[in-house]
N, C-alpha and C positions, 0 to 999 in steps of 0.2 A: 110799305109796299102794298100795292092793290092785289087783293086775292086772286083776281082774274088774270094778272099779268105774270109772265115769267121774268126772272131776273136777267139782267145783262150780265155778260161774263168778263170780268177784268182778269188780265194776265200781266202781272209785273215782269218787265223785261229787264230793267235796270233799276237798282236802288243803291245809292251811296249818300255821302254827306252833302253832296250838291244837288241831286236830282232824283226824282222818281219817273220812270217812263212806264206807262201802263197801256197796253192794247185793250180797248173795249170792243166787244162784239155783242150786237143787239139783233136778236131775231125780231121779226115784225111784231110790234106791241110790247117788246121787253122794256124794262125800266131799271134805272140804278137804285131806286129808293131815295127818299130824302136825305140829303147830306150837305155839309158845309165845307167848303174848300179852305184848308189850313194854310196853303201856300198860293202864290201867283202861279198861273198855269197857261200853257199853250195847248190848243187842240189842233191836230194835224188830221184832216179827214182822209181816210184810206178809200172810202167809197162815197158817192153821192147819196144824199138822202134828206129826209125831212125829220125834224125833232119837234116834239112837244115839251116845252119846259114848264113845269108847274113851279110857280114861285109864290112867296108870301103876298106878292102884289097882284097875282092873277097869273092866268096861262099865257105863254108867249110861243109863237111858231117860229121855227128857225129852219134855214136851209143850210146843209153842209155841201160844200163842192170841193172836190179833189183839187189840190193845188192852192187852196185858199185858207191858210191856217188863221186862227184868231187867238188873242190874248185876253185874259181876264185877271183881275186882281184877287187876292185872297179875301175870303169872307163870302163869297157867293154861296147862297143857299137855294137848293132846288132839287127837284126829281127830274131826270131826263128820261124821255120815252121816245122810242122809235115810232114815229107816226107813219111810216112808209109801209110798203107791201114786200119789201125784200130786206135781206140782212144789211145792217148798218155797221161799219167799222171805222173807228178812229183811234189815234194815238194821242194820249194826254201826257204832256210833259210838266211836271210840277217842279218849281224852282225853290229850293230851300234857301233860306238866308245865309249869308256868310258871316 
């Protein structure tokens, strides 16, 4: 975590043997901290917004749009930062292997 950034706030809404559903809330400039995804996952934006993704291969800018979910495979490593001026919210659904 960057000393000047606040932490994004995760709230686990469902966790069972099949999935983990987490609501993520980011104040402007908030970050997740570096992490590696242990499962395939889907992100469903609740608000529109801009993200800065810090990755081992460099920074990536991304736009979140309500109604446009996206899928990523397990193993993704990054730090996710709200690069916008307003609160950013998305729901992350992690898919556990059967």
